[in-house]
N, C-alpha and C positions, 0 to 999 in steps of 0.2 A: 667706432663703430656708428655709422648712420640708418637710420632707420629704410630711409630709398634703399639701400644699398643691397638690404635684404631679403627684399620685403620677396621679391620672386625669386629666389635661389632656385636653382635645379636641383634631384637629388642628391647629383656629383657634387656640388657646391657644396650644399651642405654638410657633407660626408669628408671633404678637403676642411670643410671649416669644424668639422667633430675630433678628426685627428689635431687639425691645429691646435684646438684646446684644451688636450690630453694631453698634449705634448707639453704645452708651458707649464698649465696648473697642476699634473699628472692623473688629478682625478678629477671627474664636472660629472655634475648631477644634469638630470633629465631636466630637472623644472630651468636652471640658468643655461641650458640648451635652447632648448624652447622660447625663451622669452629673448633669446641673443638672436633669435632666426626667423619667428613670427609665424610658426606654426606649433601643432599639437604637440605637446608630451607622448603621445601615442607614434606622431609621424616619428621620433626625435628615436624612441624605443627600436622602432623598427628599423629604422636607416644605421643607428649601434649595431642591434640581431646581425645585419649585412658587415659591416664591420669584422663581427666578435668571426663569424665563420670565413672571412675574407683574413683571421689571424693578426689583425690586423690592432686592434683592440683589445680589452679583456673588459668583459659587464660585471658588475658587481650591483649590489643593493641602490638603488637610487641614482646609479649613472653608471659612466666607464671607468676604467685606466688606464692609463698608457703599459702598454706587455713589458717595458725598460724596467718598471719596480718589481715585476715578477720575480720568483727566485729563478724561474727556469731564462732568464734572461740572458742573451749575451750582451758584450759592450757594442754589439754591432748595429744594435737593436736603439743606443742610447740616445735620445732627441738630444742636439748639439753637445756632441760625447765629445769633442775637442775642446770647446771653451769650459766642461766640467772637467776633464782633465786638466786644464792649466787652473783652474778653483783649488782644485785641490792640493796643486803643486802648492799654489801661495799659502794654501793653509798650511801644509808641513813648518812652514817658520815659524809657527805661534806656538811646535811645543817643543817643551824642552825634558832632560831629562829626569823620571821618577815623576811627572806629571800625572794626577788625577784628575780625568775627564769625563763630561758626558756625552756622549752622543746621540743623534736620532737616528732617521732612514732618510732612504732615497740615491737617485744614481750619484748625486754627488758627493752624497756620504760614502756611499763605495767607492768611487773611484779617491777620495779621501785614504781612506780605510787599505786602501791597493798599495799607494805610496808610501805609507808612516815607513820608514826604518827599522830594518827589520831587530838591528841590535839596538834600537830603544828601549827603556823599559819602563811603560808605561800601566796603570792598573786607570782600566777606560769599563765603566757604568753604560747599559744600554737600556731602553724600556724596545727596543726594535731585534726582532727576531734575526731576520736577515743580518741586519750588522753583528751579533754575536756573530753566526756562523762567518761570516766576515774574518772577522779577529782571530777564530781560531785558528787562522794561517801566519798568524804570527809568534815566533816563538816568547819573544819578550815580554808582551804583553798579559797583564793580569785581567781576563776580562769578568763583571758579576753583571748578570741577565738578571734587572728587576721585571720578578713576574706579576703574572697576571691574569684576567679574559687578555684575548685579544683582537684588536677591532680588525673587518673585516677591511674597513677602508683605508686603514695608515698601516695597517702589521705593525701597528704597538701595543703595548700591555697597558691595558684603559681602565682598570680596576679599579676599587677602593683598596686593595691592597697594596699597591703600586703610591699612591697620597699619602700614605703610612709609611712604604722604605723613604720615598723623598725626601720626606719632614728631616728624615735622619744623618741626611748628606747635606756636606759641603764640599761638593768642589771644586778645582781650580777654573777650569775651562769647558762653558756647553757650546757644542759647534751643533749649529742644527741648518740644513737647508731650510727652505719655504719654497711658499706656493704663489704667494705676491708678497710685493712690498710696496708701501709710498709713502712719499712723504705725513702729512695726516693721518694716511690708513694706520701706516706703522706698519707691522707683517703678521698677516692671515691667515686666514682655513676658512673652508667651509663645514667641519667635522665639528659641535658639540665637544663627544670626548676627547677629540684630538686634543683640542685647543686648550683643552682644560690640566693634559698630563702637560703641556709643551709649558705652558704657564708657572707647574711647580714647578716643572724641569731650569725655569729659569731662576723662582728660588732656590734652589737648590746648588746656584753657582757663584761662585766671587765673577764672573766674568763673562760674558756670550758673545757667539760668534755665530750670523748665518752667513749662510752661502748663497749667493745666487747667478746665474744666466743676467747679464744686464737686460734681455729683453723683458722679464720679470719684475723689472723698475716702474714706477706708475700705473701698478695693476693692485687691485682689491679684490680680497672677497668677503663675507661674508662676516665671520668675527673674526673682532683683531687680538692679538696675543699680547702683543703688547706695541710701547709705545716703540718709536727707534731711539728716542732718551734709553732707555733699557738695558741697549745692548753697547758693547763695546767696539766691534766690528762687524763689519761688513766686508767679504771677500767675493769680487766677481772677478770675468776674464776680463776686463777693459783696463789700461794702465789707473793709476790713484788721481791720475791728475785729468782722466776724461771728460766731455762738456755735457754728459749724461748725470754727474756725478759731484758737481757743482751746488747744484741748488740745494741736496743732501746736505753737503759740505757746511753751506750758510743757515740751512733753518737748524742743523746739531753738529753744532761746530766741537761736537767734544769725539765723536764719531769716527773712529781710527778706516780709512779704505783701503782696502790690500790689492 
């Protein structure tokens, strides 16, 4: 994005940009949108209030999030829904009978849970209440909820109890979604508590898989969760030899793309 492109945005242009950013990154702050669109945070708040009245976004403290992330959403409201289903299907290839997993939350994770074979026996830890509810539909999965106070930003448990519980766990595979992924920036987010919990989840896991639509590649948010060298798998909707992935493969040869 360049400065001249956005200075004279109309309200409808701004609202279209806000929806695009929220769909791509799940949640976006007033501050970020204000800097992108060269208008005041009050203007952004008014735009988001209108979008919420139109049932297009959900207003949260400090910004807004996509409706698809809410517990009442349907799959038809999910941005890039077909791409996320393709990612989910690829991710199931990492599963083996008897594995112990840890999973985060988000719309791609939701699609992944739905595609886990019903006859597969797994133990799954999660800090995300919506993921835990989805897992209850799987008859052969033992679901363990890591509890604590719940973040309205990420719908994850983020209190001190979470860190204590994670310190006593070592799972086979961690499966996380991400809001941004970049060679230099690693994978990142905008909320301090969420970032810290995800760091602890990585420490509690033998291997880590990151699920992301390719549109999020080469994007960076304010707070780094981990370098890509700390990740074992990246799962996207594009083929593993796609041109978008070549620079990542060269920069981090150990990273496996699915």
